C-alpha positions in Angstrom: -32.1 -28.5 -2.5 -32.7 -24.8 -3.2 -30.4 -22.3 -1.4 -31.8 -18.9 -0.6 -29.4 -16.2 -1.5 -29.1 -13.1 0.7 -28.7 -10.2 -1.8 -28.2 -7.5 0.7 -24.4 -8.0 0.4 -24.6 -7.4 -3.4 -26.8 -4.3 -3.1 -24.6 -2.7 -0.4 -21.4 -3.4 -2.4 -23.2 -2.1 -5.6 -24.2 1.2 -4.0 -20.5 1.7 -2.8 -19.4 0.9 -6.4 -21.8 3.4 -7.9 -20.5 6.1 -5.6 -16.9 5.3 -6.6 -17.9 5.1 -10.3 -19.3 8.6 -10.0 -16.1 10.0 -8.5 -14.0 8.2 -11.1 -16.1 9.6 -13.9 -16.0 13.2 -12.6 -12.2 12.8 -12.3 -12.1 11.3 -15.8 -13.9 14.3 -17.2 -11.0 16.4 -16.1 -8.2 14.0 -17.2 -9.8 12.0 -20.2 -6.6 10.4 -21.1 -5.8 8.9 -17.7 -5.8 5.2 -18.4 -5.9 4.3 -14.6 -9.2 6.2 -14.3 -10.6 4.5 -17.4 -9.5 1.1 -15.9 -11.3 2.1 -12.6 -14.5 2.8 -14.4 -14.3 -0.4 -16.5 -13.6 -2.5 -13.4 -16.5 -1.0 -11.4 -18.9 -1.8 -14.3 -17.5 -5.3 -14.6 -17.9 -5.9 -10.9 -21.6 -4.7 -11.0 -22.3 -6.9 -14.0 -20.7 -10.0 -12.6 -22.0 -9.6 -9.2 -25.4 -8.8 -10.5 -25.6 -12.0 -12.6 -24.4 -14.1 -9.6 -27.1 -12.7 -7.4 -30.0 -12.9 -9.9 -30.0 -9.2 -10.9 -30.1 -10.2 -14.6 -31.5 -6.8 -15.8 -28.7 -4.9 -14.0 -26.2 -7.2 -15.5 -27.4 -7.0 -19.0 -27.7 -3.1 -18.9 -24.3 -2.7 -17.4 -22.8 -4.9 -20.0 -23.6 -2.3 -22.6 -21.6 0.4 -20.7 -18.8 -2.0 -19.9 -18.4 -2.9 -23.5 -18.0 0.7 -24.5 -15.4 1.3 -21.8 -13.6 -1.7 -22.9 -13.0 0.0 -26.2 -11.8 3.2 -24.4 -9.4 1.1 -22.3 -8.0 -0.5 -25.5 -7.8 3.1 -26.9 -10.2 2.3 -29.8 -12.5 5.3 -28.9 -11.6 8.5 -27.0 -13.3 9.6 -23.7 -15.4 12.4 -24.7 -17.9 14.6 -22.8 -20.8 12.7 -24.4 -19.4 9.4 -23.1 -19.1 10.9 -19.6 -22.6 12.2 -19.8 -24.1 8.9 -21.0 -22.1 6.9 -18.4 -23.3 9.2 -15.5 -26.8 8.7 -16.8 -26.2 4.9 -16.9 -24.9 5.1 -13.3 -28.1 6.8 -12.2 -30.3 4.3 -14.0 -28.5 1.3 -12.5 -29.1 2.9 -9.1 -32.8 3.4 -10.0 -32.9 -0.4 -10.9 -31.4 -1.3 -7.5 -33.9 0.9 -5.8 -36.8 -0.7 -7.7 -35.6 -4.2 -6.7 -35.8 -2.9 -3.0 -39.3 -1.9 -3.4 -39.0 1.6 -4.9 -40.4 3.1 -8.1 -39.7 1.0 -11.3 -36.9 2.1 -13.5 -37.7 3.9 -16.7 -37.0 1.4 -19.6 -37.2 4.2 -22.1 -34.4 6.1 -20.4 -32.3 2.8 -20.5 -33.0 2.4 -24.3 -31.9 6.0 -24.9 -28.7 5.5 -23.0 -27.9 2.3 -24.9 -28.5 4.0 -28.2 -26.3 6.9 -27.3 -23.5 4.5 -26.3 -23.7 2.6 -29.4 -23.5 5.8 -31.4 -20.0 6.2 -29.9 -18.6 2.8 -31.0 -16.8 2.2 -34.3 -19.1 0.9 -37.0 -22.2 1.9 -35.2 -24.2 2.3 -38.3 -23.6 -1.3 -39.2 -24.3 -2.8 -35.7 -27.4 -4.7 -34.7 -30.2 -2.9 -32.9 -29.3 -4.1 -29.5 -26.2 -5.1 -27.6 -26.6 -8.5 -26.3 -25.4 -9.1 -22.6 -23.7 -12.4 -23.3 -22.1 -13.7 -26.5 -21.9 -17.4 -27.3 -19.1 -19.0 -25.7 -16.1 -20.1 -27.8 -15.9 -23.9 -27.5 -13.9 -24.8 -30.6 -11.9 -23.5 -33.5 -8.4 -22.2 -33.8 -6.9 -19.7 -31.5 -6.8 -16.0 -32.8 -3.7 -14.9 -34.7 -1.0 -13.3 -32.4 -2.7 -14.8 -29.3 -1.2 -15.7 -26.0 -1.8 -18.9 -24.1 -2.4 -18.8 -20.4 -3.0 -21.5 -17.8 -5.6 -20.4 -15.3 -5.8 -22.6 -12.2 -9.2 -22.0 -10.5 -9.5 -23.3 -6.9 -12.9 -22.3 -5.5 -13.3 -22.4 -1.7 -15.7 -25.0 -0.5 -18.2 -22.4 0.8 -18.4 -20.4 -2.5 -22.0 -21.6 -3.1 -23.1 -20.1 0.2 -22.3 -16.5 -1.1 -24.4 -17.0 -4.2 -21.4 -17.5 -6.6 -21.7 -20.0 -9.5 -18.3 -20.9 -10.8 -19.6 -22.2 -14.0 -20.6 -18.7 -15.0 -17.0 -17.5 -14.4 -15.8 -20.2 -16.8 -18.3 -19.3 -19.4 -17.2 -15.7 -19.2 -13.6 -16.9 -19.9 -14.9 -18.5 -23.1 -15.7 -15.1 -24.4 -12.1 -14.1 -24.4 -10.8 -16.7 -26.8 -10.2 -20.4 -27.4 -10.8 -22.3 -24.2 -9.8 -25.8 -23.1 -10.9 -27.0 -19.6 -9.7 -29.7 -17.4 -11.8 -30.5 -14.3 -10.0 -31.6 -11.2 -12.2 -34.1 -9.4 -9.7 -35.7 -6.9 -11.1 -33.7 -4.0 -14.7 -35.0 -4.4 -15.5 -37.2 -1.3 -17.5 -40.4 -1.3 -21.3 -40.0 -2.0 -22.3 -40.4 1.6 -19.9 -37.6 2.7 -20.8 -35.0 0.1 -22.5 -31.8 1.2 -24.6 -30.5 -1.6 -23.9 -26.8 -0.5 -20.1 -27.2 -0.9 -17.9 -27.0 -3.9 -15.3 -29.7 -4.4 -14.4 -29.4 -8.1 -11.4 -27.4 -9.3 -10.4 -26.5 -12.8 -7.3 -25.9 -15.0 -8.3 -23.7 -17.9 -6.0 -23.2 -20.9 -7.0 -20.0 -22.7 -5.7 -18.7 -26.0 -6.6 -15.1 -26.4 -5.6 -11.8 -27.7 -6.7 -10.1 -24.4 -4.1 -9.1 -21.8 -3.7 -10.9 -18.5 -5.6 -8.0 -16.8 -8.8 -8.9 -18.8 -8.6 -12.5 -17.3 -8.1 -11.1 -13.7 -11.2 -8.9 -14.4 -13.3 -12.0 -14.7 -12.5 -12.9 -11.1 -12.3 -9.4 -9.7 -15.5 -9.8 -7.6 -14.7 -13.3 -6.1 -11.1 -12.7 -4.8 -12.1 -13.7 -1.4 -14.0 -16.9 -2.5 -11.5 -18.7 -4.7 -7.8 -18.9 -5.4 -6.9 -18.0 -8.9 -3.5 -18.4 -10.5 -2.9 -17.1 -14.0 0.3 -17.8 -15.8 1.5 -17.1 -19.3 2.7 -20.4 -20.8 3.1 -19.5 -24.4 3.3 -16.3 -26.4 3.0 -16.7 -30.2 5.1 -13.5 -30.8 8.0 -14.9 -28.8 7.9 -18.5 -30.2 10.2 -19.8 -32.9 9.9 -23.0 -35.0 12.9 -24.5 -33.4 11.9 -23.8 -29.8 11.5 -27.0 -27.8 8.3 -27.3 -25.7 8.8 -27.8 -22.0 9.3 -31.2 -20.7 6.7 -32.9 -18.5 8.8 -32.7 -15.4 9.4 -29.0 -15.9 5.7 -28.3 -16.3 4.9 -30.3 -13.1 7.6 -28.5 -11.1 6.5 -25.2 -12.5 3.0 -25.8 -11.4 4.1 -26.9 -8.0 2.4 -30.2 -8.4 5.6 -32.1 -7.8 8.6 -31.2 -5.8 11.8 -30.9 -7.7 13.7 -33.1 -5.3 11.0 -35.9 -5.7 11.4 -35.5 -9.5 15.1 -35.8 -9.2 14.7 -38.9 -7.2 12.6 -40.5 -9.9 14.8 -39.4 -12.7 17.9 -40.8 -10.9 20.5 -39.4 -8.7 21.7 -36.4 -10.5 23.7 -33.6 -9.0 21.9 -30.2 -8.5 21.9 -27.7 -11.3 24.3 -25.3 -9.3 26.8 -28.2 -8.7 26.8 -29.2 -12.3 27.4 -25.5 -13.4 30.3 -25.2 -10.9 31.8 -28.6 -12.2 31.5 -27.2 -15.7 33.5 -24.2 -14.7 30.7 -21.9 -15.8 30.1 -20.3 -12.4 31.7 -20.5 -8.9 30.2 -21.5 -5.6 29.8 -17.9 -4.4 27.7 -17.0 -7.5 25.4 -20.0 -7.0 25.0 -19.1 -3.3 24.2 -15.5 -4.1 21.6 -16.5 -6.7 19.9 -18.9 -4.1 19.9 -16.1 -1.5 18.4 -13.6 -4.1 15.7 -16.2 -5.0 14.8 -16.6 -1.2 14.6 -12.8 -0.6 12.3 -12.4 -3.5 10.1 -15.2 -2.3 10.0 -13.6 1.2 9.1 -10.2 -0.2 6.3 -11.5 -2.2 5.0 -13.3 0.9 5.2 -10.1 2.9 3.5 -8.1 0.2 0.7 -10.6 0.0 0.1 -10.5 3.8 0.2 -6.6 3.7 -2.4 -6.5 1.0 -4.8 -9.0 2.6 -8.2 -7.6 3.6 -8.2 -6.5 7.3 -11.6 -4.8 7.5 -15.0 -6.3 8.6 -18.3 -5.0 7.3 -20.7 -4.6 10.2 -24.4 -3.4 10.0 -24.8 0.0 11.3 -27.6 -1.2 13.6 -25.1 -3.5 15.5 -22.8 -0.5 15.9 -25.6 1.7 17.2 -26.5 -1.0 19.6 -22.9 -1.3 20.8 -22.7 2.6 21.4 -26.0 2.3 23.4 -24.4 -0.5 25.6 -21.2 1.5 26.1 -23.5 4.5 27.2 -25.2 2.2 29.8 -21.8 1.0 31.0 -20.5 4.6 31.4 -23.6 5.3 33.6 -23.0 2.2 35.7 -19.3 3.1 36.0 -20.3 6.6 37.4 -22.6 4.8 39.9 -19.7 2.6 40.9 -17.5 5.6 41.4 -20.1 7.3 43.6 -20.5 4.2 45.8 -16.8 3.6 46.1 -16.2 7.2 47.2 -18.9 7.0 49.8 -17.5 3.8 51.4 -14.3 3.6 53.2 -13.0 0.6 51.3 -9.7 1.0 49.5 -9.9 -2.2 47.5 -13.4 -1.2 46.1 -12.0 2.3 45.2 -9.0 0.6 43.4 -11.6 -1.6 41.5 -13.7 1.5 40.6 -10.6 3.3 39.2 -9.6 0.4 37.1 -13.3 0.0 35.8 -13.3 3.7 35.0 -10.0 3.4 33.1 -11.2 0.5 31.1 -14.6 2.0 30.5 -12.9 5.2 29.2 -10.8 3.2 26.7 -13.8 1.2 25.5 -15.9 4.4 25.1 -13.1 6.1 23.1 -12.5 3.0 20.9 -16.3 2.5 20.3 -16.8 6.2 19.4 -13.8 6.1 17.1 -15.4 3.2 15.2 -18.4 5.4 14.4 -16.1 8.1 13.0 -16.1 8.4 9.3 -14.0 10.7 7.0 -16.2 13.5 5.6 -14.5 13.2 2.2 -17.1 10.7 1.0 -19.8 13.3 1.6 -17.8 16.0 0.0 -17.4 13.9 -3.2 -21.1 13.5 -3.6 -21.4 17.3 -4.3 -19.1 17.3 -7.2 -21.9 15.8 -9.3 -24.3 18.3 -7.9 -22.2 21.2 -8.9 -21.5 19.8 -12.3 -25.0 19.2 -13.2 -26.6 22.4 -11.6 -23.9 24.7 -13.2 -24.6 23.1 -16.5 -28.3 23.6 -16.0 -27.9 27.3 -15.1 -25.3 28.0 -17.9 -22.5 28.8 -15.4 -19.0 27.6 -15.3 -18.1 26.4 -11.7 -15.3 24.6 -10.2 -15.4 22.8 -6.8 -12.4 22.2 -4.6 -12.2 20.6 -1.2 -9.8 20.5 1.7 -9.7 18.5 4.9 -11.5 15.5 3.4 -9.8 13.3 6.0 -11.5 15.0 8.9 -13.5 12.5 10.8 -17.0 13.0 12.1 -19.6 10.8 13.8 -21.5 8.7 11.2 -24.9 9.9 12.7 -23.8 13.5 12.1 -22.6 12.9 8.6 -25.8 11.2 7.6 -27.8 14.2 8.7 -25.4 16.6 7.2 -26.1 15.8 3.5 -29.4 17.9 3.1 -28.1 21.1 4.8 -25.0 21.1 2.6 -27.0 20.4 -0.5 -29.1 23.5 0.2 -26.2 25.7 0.9 -24.3 24.7 -2.2 -27.4 25.1 -4.4 -27.8 28.5 -2.9 -24.2 29.5 -3.7 -24.6 28.4 -7.3 -27.9 30.1 -7.9 -27.6 33.3 -5.9 -23.9 33.6 -5.1 -21.9 33.0 -8.3 -22.6 35.2 -11.3 -22.9 34.2 -15.0 -19.5 34.0 -16.8 -20.3 37.3 -18.8 -21.1 39.2 -15.7 -18.0 37.9 -13.9 -15.7 38.9 -16.7 -17.3 42.3 -16.9 -16.2 43.0 -13.3 -12.8 41.7 -13.7 -13.3 38.1 -12.3 -12.4 34.8 -14.0 -15.3 33.4 -16.0 -15.2 30.2 -13.9 -16.6 30.6 -10.5 -15.3 28.6 -7.5 -16.9 26.9 -4.6 -14.5 25.6 -1.9 -15.5 23.0 0.9 -13.2 22.6 3.9 -13.5 20.8 7.1 -11.3 20.9 10.2 -11.3 20.0 13.8 -11.8 22.7 16.5 -11.6 21.2 20.0 -14.7 18.9 20.4 -16.3 20.3 17.2 -15.8 20.3 13.5 -15.9 23.3 11.4 -17.3 22.9 7.8 -17.0 25.9 5.6 -18.6 26.5 2.1 -17.0 29.4 0.4 -17.8 30.9 -3.0 -16.3 33.8 -4.9 -19.6 35.2 -6.0 -21.3 38.5 -5.6 -21.7 38.3 -1.8 -24.6 39.4 0.4 -25.9 42.9 0.5 -27.1 43.5 4.1 -29.1 46.6 3.2 -30.9 44.7 0.5 -31.6 41.8 2.9 -33.2 44.2 5.4 -35.2 45.9 2.7 -36.5 42.5 1.4 -37.4 41.4 5.0 -39.3 44.6 5.6 -41.2 44.3 2.4 -42.3 40.7 3.4 -43.3 41.9 6.8 -40.7 39.9 8.6 -39.2 43.1 10.2 -40.6 46.4 11.4 -39.6 49.4 9.2 -37.5 51.2 11.8 -35.4 48.2 12.9 -31.6 48.7 13.3 -29.5 45.7 12.6 -25.8 45.0 12.2 -24.5 43.3 9.0 -24.1 40.0 10.9 -27.6 40.0 12.1 -28.8 40.9 8.6 -27.0 37.8 7.1 -29.0 35.6 9.5 -32.2 36.7 7.7 -31.5 34.3 5.0 -32.4 31.4 7.4 -35.8 32.8 7.9 -38.9 30.6 6.8 -40.2 31.9 3.5 -37.4 34.3 2.9 -35.9 34.4 -0.6 -33.9 36.9 -2.7 -34.8 35.2 -6.0 -36.4 37.5 -8.6 -38.4 34.5 -10.0 -39.3 31.1 -8.9 -37.4 28.3 -10.7 -36.8 24.6 -10.2 -33.6 25.6 -8.2 -34.8 28.2 -5.9 -37.2 31.1 -5.3 -39.8 29.6 -2.9 -38.1 30.6 0.4 -37.5 26.9 1.5 -34.1 25.7 1.9 -32.0 27.8 4.2 -34.6 27.6 6.9 -34.3 23.8 6.6 -30.6 24.3 7.0 -31.0 26.1 10.2 -33.4 23.5 11.7 -31.2 20.6 10.7 -28.1 22.2 12.2 -30.0 23.1 15.4 -31.2 19.4 15.8 -27.4 18.5 15.5 -26.6 20.9 18.4 -24.6 23.0 16.0 -24.4 26.7 15.0 -24.2 28.6 11.6 -22.1 31.6 10.9 -22.2 33.8 7.9 -19.4 36.0 6.6 -19.8 37.9 3.4 -18.2 40.7 1.4 -20.1 42.4 -1.3 -18.6 41.8 -4.7 -16.0 39.2 -3.3 -18.0 36.2 -2.0 -19.6 34.5 1.0 -18.5 32.0 3.6 -21.0 29.9 5.6 -19.4 28.0 8.5 -21.3 25.1 10.2 -19.9 24.3 13.8 -21.0 20.7 14.6 -20.2 18.4 17.6 -17.9 15.5 16.8 -20.6 13.0 18.1 -24.2 12.8 19.3 -23.9 10.0 21.6 -21.5 10.8 24.4 -20.2 14.3 25.3 -18.1 15.9 28.0 -20.3 18.1 30.1 -20.2 20.3 33.1 -22.6 19.3 35.8 -24.3 22.1 37.7 -27.1 22.4 40.3 -29.9 24.7 40.9 -31.7 24.0 44.2 -32.3 20.3 43.8 -32.3 20.2 40.0 -29.3 19.1 38.0 -28.4 20.4 34.5 -25.5 19.7 32.1 -23.8 22.3 29.9 -21.6 21.1 27.0 -18.0 21.4 28.2 -16.8 22.3 24.7 -18.7 25.7 24.9 -17.6 26.5 28.5 -14.8 29.1 28.9 -14.7 29.7 32.6 -16.7 29.9 35.9 -16.8 33.0 38.1 -18.7 34.0 41.3 -21.7 36.2 41.5 -22.1 37.9 44.9 -24.9 40.1 46.2 -22.7 43.1 45.7 -22.3 42.3 42.0 -26.0 42.0 41.5 -26.8 45.3 43.3 -24.1 47.2 41.6 -25.7 46.7 38.2 -29.0 48.1 39.2 -31.1 45.1 38.1 -29.4 44.5 34.8 -28.3 41.0 34.2 -24.6 41.7 33.3 -21.2 41.2 35.1 -17.9 42.8 34.6 -15.3 40.1 33.9 -11.8 41.6 33.8 -13.0 44.7 32.1 -15.4 42.9 29.8 -19.2 43.2 30.2 -20.8 39.8 29.9 -24.7 39.4 30.0 -26.1 36.4 31.8 -29.3 34.3 32.1 -30.5 33.0 35.5 -31.5 29.3 34.9 -33.5 29.5 38.2 -35.6 32.3 36.7 -35.7 30.8 33.2 -37.3 27.6 34.4 -39.2 28.9 37.5 -37.3 26.9 40.0 -38.3 27.6 43.6 -36.0 27.8 46.6 -33.6 30.2 48.2 -30.6 31.8 46.4 -27.3 31.0 47.9 -25.3 34.1 49.0 -22.6 33.3 46.4 -23.9 32.0 43.1 -21.8 30.7 40.2 -21.8 32.0 36.6 -20.7 29.6 33.9 -19.5 31.7 31.0 -19.8 30.0 27.6 -19.3 30.8 23.9 -22.6 31.1 22.3 -22.6 32.0 18.5 -19.4 33.9 18.7 -20.2 35.8 21.8 -19.8 35.2 25.6 -22.9 34.6 27.7 -23.1 33.6 31.3 -25.6 31.1 32.9 -26.1 31.5 36.7 -26.4 28.4 38.8 -26.2 27.7 42.5 -23.3 25.2 42.4 -21.0 23.8 39.9 -20.4 20.2 40.5 -17.7 19.5 37.9 -16.9 17.7 34.7 -19.2 14.9 33.8 -19.1 12.1 31.1 -22.5 12.7 29.7 -24.4 9.8 27.9 -27.2 11.6 25.8 -30.7 10.2 26.2 -33.4 11.5 23.9 -36.4 13.0 25.7 -39.9 11.6 25.4 -42.8 13.0 23.4 -43.9 15.0 26.5 -40.7 17.1 26.0 -40.6 17.3 22.3 -41.6 21.1 22.2 -38.9 21.9 25.0 -36.4 23.3 22.5 -34.1 24.5 25.3 -33.0 20.9 26.1 -31.0 18.8 23.7 -31.4 15.6 25.8 -30.9 14.1 29.2 -28.5 12.0 31.0 -28.7 9.7 34.1 -26.3 10.4 37.0 -24.5 7.7 39.2 -27.3 7.8 41.8 -30.2 7.5 39.1 -31.0 11.2 39.2 -31.9 12.7 35.8 -30.0 15.8 34.6 -31.3 17.9 31.7 -28.7 18.8 29.0 -29.1 22.5 28.0 -29.0 23.7 24.3 -27.2 27.0 25.0 -27.8 28.4 21.4 -31.5 27.8 21.6 -31.8 29.1 25.1 -30.1 32.5 24.2 -32.4 32.8 21.1 -35.4 32.1 23.1 -34.6 34.7 25.8 -33.8 37.2 23.1 -37.1 36.5 21.3 -39.0 36.6 24.5 -37.3 39.5 26.2 -36.0 41.5 23.2 -32.2 41.4 23.9 -29.8 40.2 26.5 -28.6 43.0 28.8 -25.3 44.4 27.6 
């Protein structure tokens, strides 16, 4: 009966391994003698090769074998880790990814590129000129002959779990891979095979004891089983070492071997051999040790066993891989639950029933805990995203002939998975811009007293309900006057415009704006930074630019922690409800008739000696109805300045589940979504940044 194999588990694991492989290679380039890093690269390749063969990706396994072979030589210190080796291995990593993409329906991988990589790798191996034209993926297994000189003999007990076939694993392939390591003798254990009428063809009942004489280390044996740790139990024990043996050394007795294997208990063996006193007692009777020493040795033995057991439990896998679609569905359900909980609270408060109110309070507590835990599951460390850019910096600086070092900080900062997924492209554009426009050539840097190697620094840190991501370079900085001149030349600004430096820096985000003298494959077409602006706006974030001419530039992205549920301030204008993000709100003040008449028609208010401009939400959205005598101004921080939003009433804090707007509202840029209140009423969520920009564009500037 044919068993259909689900390859999605392999491809997902392979993509993760390729990402780890790239990180390891970039680290190895900086520390080429680090044996741990060399081992990590080898194990990643070995796992991809072995898993690929198990799941039917023979082309991936065969190609990866070539890289693995070279890194096995590096691991045994037969060849050094050079820049050429790193370049070729990075190219091989990219080719393996293209092969996986092709298997998923993408463009076919370039076979010519694969052959060039293999040829380059073979040129790095000893005796390359005498080697055959191609490296075969699998050597013929060693089935007979004498053991290599200086070999060690291991007993490898392989105990596959019965369900191993269901995961697409073929144990025979593992056994055959062991044959490549040396002389191999195999004993099949068939005692667990049930009667014919009880056999399940999809389950494995056979176990093996394998005796391997090899010059390879024990780590090489474990590497064979590295990708099936969860699918079978493997015990590797050194039973004989040629270098330590002498001609007069007696082999272990049968009983000793059985006891050592754990296949017979020592006490049962002693019963069979006859009633002999324990070893400790015999040593005491011989006057060689005393009872205290024996007792101490037994306690030490027990402690060691207990420590090993604890260590084994601590290192056991405790994570579960869950498809992101299921997690997204869970978040949606939690969002619906939050809405129902708000409705329950509203109903309980309107009824004079203490028991119902107690139940509503308990449901609110449990819903809050469930919401917080669910949202924390979606949070991922941003370090994985940062690591992707090390390769970008390396390749792009090499292409442009620049020397650039990238450093990071705050890699452990957590952000919603949805935000991280949408953050990749904006950061790519910013970093490319810093490399191409910001950091100078080594010669120019040295001529102005700077180190020849430029620096790009990525940082992430929490700031309330937001995350601040900063990209800093030590390049030439932005010239505000040059930016204004370029914008005027392109017709983007009138000639007599007056701008602050901060406003001039924002010009780089304009569509079609570019400072490049010529168009290259890196930049010059004026597309990139405008994409960054649009992407960050879609994430309900903001961008700040700080620069010092001749010193460098820092671009700061301010992003919300999550896009699913936010804390909001619920307000009301006539019969309409709106939500303002609570993270941006600073305070609420009253606006009286006297305050309005005192400013002679200007939309500003004096708040403790500081003039704050405000926007009337009623006027902005043309909401009819009578103004209350005393209105409320919600003062919020919008792009590093204070702006007020006038409403009729401030209802209070509200747990806001964000719902996307339909196609009818896709052009309503001043709303970032909507939420459903407890009574079923819809409240629109205001995008304060876009709202302020729209008013400034339409009316010139806010009153100040």
